[in-house]
C-alpha positions in Angstrom: -11.6 12.4 7.2 -8.9 14.7 6.2 -6.7 11.9 3.4 -3.7 13.5 3.6 -3.3 13.1 6.8 -0.3 13.9 8.3 -0.3 12.4 11.9 2.9 9.9 12.7 0.2 7.7 14.8 -0.9 6.5 11.6 -0.3 2.8 9.9 -0.3 3.7 6.5 -0.4 0.7 3.9 0.7 1.4 -0.1 -0.9 -1.7 -2.4 0.8 -0.2 -5.9 0.6 -2.4 -9.3 3.7 -2.1 -10.3 7.1 -1.3 -9.2 7.3 2.7 -10.9 3.2 3.4 -9.7 5.0 4.9 -6.5 6.2 7.9 -8.0 1.7 8.9 -8.5 2.2 9.3 -4.2 6.6 9.3 -3.6 5.8 13.5 -2.2 3.3 12.2 0.0 5.3 9.2 1.5 8.2 11.0 2.4 6.2 13.4 4.3 5.5 10.5 6.0 8.5 9.1 6.7 9.7 12.4 8.0 7.3 12.5 10.5 8.1 9.5 11.7 4.8 7.7 10.6 5.1 3.8 9.9 4.8 2.9 6.3 4.8 -0.6 4.3 4.0 -1.3 0.3 4.2 -3.9 -1.5 3.2 -4.6 -6.1 0.9 -7.1 -7.5 3.8 -7.3 -10.3 7.1 -7.8 -10.5 10.2 -8.8 -11.6 14.1 -8.9 -10.6 14.4 -6.0 -12.4 11.9 -3.4 -11.7 12.1 -5.2 -7.6 15.9 -4.3 -7.1 14.6 -0.2 -8.7 11.5 0.1 -6.2 13.8 -0.8 -3.6 16.7 1.6 -4.1 13.3 4.2 -4.3 12.3 3.2 -1.5 15.4 3.4 0.2 15.6 6.7 -0.7 11.8 7.2 0.4 12.7 5.9 4.5 10.4 2.5 3.1 12.5 0.4 5.7 13.2 -2.6 3.1 11.4 -5.3 5.7 7.6 -3.6 5.2 8.2 -4.0 1.4 6.0 -7.4 0.0 7.0 -8.2 -4.1 4.5 -10.6 -5.1 5.8 -11.1 -8.3 2.7 -12.1 -10.7 2.7 -11.7 -14.3 3.0 -7.9 -16.7 -1.0 -7.7 -18.1 -1.2 -11.0 -16.5 -2.2 -10.3 -12.4 -6.2 -10.7 -13.3 -5.6 -14.4 -13.7 -4.1 -14.8 -10.3 -6.7 -13.0 -7.8 -7.5 -15.7 -5.5 -3.5 -15.8 -4.9 -3.5 -11.9 -5.1 -6.6 -11.7 -2.4 -4.6 -14.2 -0.4 -1.5 -12.6 -0.4 -2.7 -8.9 0.4 -5.2 -10.2 3.1 -2.2 -11.5 4.7 0.4 -8.0 4.7 -3.2 -6.4 5.6 -3.0 -8.8 8.8 0.7 -8.1 9.8 0.6 -4.0 9.3 -2.8 -3.5 10.5 -3.0 0.0 9.3 -5.3 2.9 9.3 -5.3 4.0 5.7 -4.2 1.8 2.6 -3.3 3.7 -0.2 -4.3 2.3 -3.4 -4.8 2.6 -7.5 -7.8 4.0 -8.1 -10.1 1.5 -9.6 -10.8 3.2 -13.3 -10.7 0.6 -16.0 -6.5 1.9 -17.6 -4.7 -1.1 -17.1 -6.5 -4.7 -16.0 -3.0 -5.0 -13.7 -4.2 -1.6 -11.6 -7.9 -3.0 -11.8 -6.7 -6.4 -10.3 -4.9 -4.8 -6.9 -7.8 -2.8 -6.3 -10.0 -5.9 -6.5 -7.8 -8.2 -4.6 -6.5 -5.3 -1.9 -10.6 -5.1 -1.5 -11.5 -8.8 -1.1 -8.5 -8.8 1.1 -9.8 -6.6 3.1 -12.8 -8.2 3.7 -11.0 -11.3 5.3 -9.0 -9.7 8.1 -9.7 -8.0 10.9 -9.0 -5.0 9.5 -12.2 -4.1 8.0 -12.2 -0.4 8.8 -9.6 0.9 7.8 -10.7 3.0 4.4 -9.4 2.5 0.5 -7.6 5.6 -0.7 -7.6 5.8 -4.0 -4.9 7.4 -5.9 -5.2 8.4 -9.7 -2.7 6.6 -12.1 -4.7 6.1 -15.3 -7.2 6.1 -17.7 -8.3 4.4 -19.8 -7.2 1.4 -22.0 -9.4 2.8 -25.2 -7.0 4.9 -26.2 -2.7 5.0 -26.9 -2.7 8.7 -24.6 -4.5 7.5 -21.1 -5.1 10.6 -18.9 -2.6 10.5 -16.4 -2.6 11.7 -13.2 -5.8 12.7 -12.5 -9.0 10.7 -12.3 -11.9 9.8 -14.4 -15.0 12.0 -12.1 -11.9 14.0 -9.3 -15.4 14.2 -7.1 -14.3 14.2 -3.6 -10.9 14.5 -4.3 -8.0 15.7 -2.2 -4.9 17.9 -3.9 -1.7 18.4 -2.3 0.1 21.0 -4.1 4.0 20.1 -4.0 6.5 22.7 -3.3 10.1 22.9 -5.5 11.9 20.5 -3.6 9.0 18.1 -3.4 8.9 18.2 -6.7 12.3 18.1 -7.6 12.1 14.2 -5.6 9.6 13.5 -8.4 11.8 14.5 -11.2 15.1 12.2 -9.5 12.1 8.8 -7.9 11.5 8.8 -12.1 14.7 9.0 -12.9 15.3 5.7 -10.9 13.3 3.8 -12.5 15.5 3.2 -16.3 14.0 0.5 -17.3 11.1 2.5 -17.3 11.4 5.3 -18.6 9.3 7.2 -16.5 11.5 10.4 -16.6 10.7 11.3 -20.1 6.8 9.9 -20.0 6.3 13.1 -17.5 8.2 15.2 -20.0 6.3 14.0 -23.1 3.3 14.1 -21.2 3.3 18.4 -19.9 3.8 18.9 -23.8 1.6 16.6 -24.9 -1.0 18.4 -22.6 0.9 22.3 -23.5 -0.3 22.2 -26.7 -4.2 20.8 -25.9 -4.2 24.1 -23.8 -5.1 21.8 -20.1 -1.2 21.5 -19.3 -1.2 19.0 -16.5 2.7 19.0 -15.3 2.7 15.5 -13.0 5.3 17.2 -11.0 3.0 19.8 -9.5 0.0 17.9 -6.8 -0.3 14.5 -5.8 -4.7 13.1 -5.7 -5.9 10.9 -3.5 -10.4 10.3 -2.6 -11.9 7.7 -0.2 -12.4 4.9 -2.7 -16.5 4.2 -3.3 -17.4 2.7 -6.1 -17.1 -1.5 -5.4 -18.6 -2.7 -7.9 -16.1 -4.1 -10.3 -19.4 -5.6 -12.6 -19.7 -1.6 -13.4 -16.6 0.6 -14.8 -15.8 3.8 -12.3 -15.9 6.3 -14.8 -18.7 8.6 -16.3 -21.8 7.3 -18.0 -20.2 7.5 -21.6 -16.9 6.8 -21.0 -18.1 3.7 -19.1 -20.6 2.4 -21.6 -17.6 2.9 -24.7 -15.2 0.2 -22.4 -17.3 -2.4 -21.9 -17.8 -3.1 -25.7 -14.0 -3.7 -25.4 -12.1 -7.3 -25.8 -10.0 -6.0 -22.6 -13.1 -5.3 -20.3 -15.0 -9.3 -21.4 -11.4 -10.2 -19.8 -11.9 -8.4 -16.4 -15.6 -9.3 -16.1 -14.6 -13.0 -17.5 -11.5 -12.8 -14.9 -13.7 -12.0 -11.8 -16.2 -14.4 -12.4 -13.7 -17.0 -12.5 -12.7 -15.4 -8.6 -16.4 -15.9 -7.8 -16.5 -19.6 -9.0 -14.4 -20.4 -6.7 -16.1 -18.9 -3.5 
């Protein structure tokens, strides 16, 4: 299966966590809407300011406002609302009937990101669209360091890479500047400079990436073994395990 499939007959649902996550895949969204494909998007975590910013971005990407959903869960607290998020995303999936579902990767970069991945994958099981593939987007990993790895999978096996043209790179820059509450534009410049100084330049504006999600054991980090063992010793991981145990206890 081609992940970056331009078929305009496909119905795409993008499941984001925070308004600004769409920067990671905005060029592909624009390609889809330009081709006439149907695109929907939702966010697990939001507040009025960030929702307003996201609405302007999606308007520029030609995604109709009626196809957007904001679930308003608290920043850094989405894992404490897993039952509601599963229900929210299941309802949206049933409404959209997607051919493809794109979602941030479960890679222990942010506990809210992992909560969205968990909620969407579990929501899918409650719907009639369980065969819809989940396509992961790399946001960042892990929460062990002050400077996580942005825009790259911890394990790139199976990833597809979309190389962006000059106009698409400019689009990413414009989208980043449309989130003044988050200062994302400065982050793009800063991160590129930092990786250049380490002799491994990562320009987050040059590519977009996806892979088919294959890991669904949420009691085990989806990371290379050495990194996974370090994550499992952290307080954040203990909080994560507690959250999914509480969710499962309610079933």
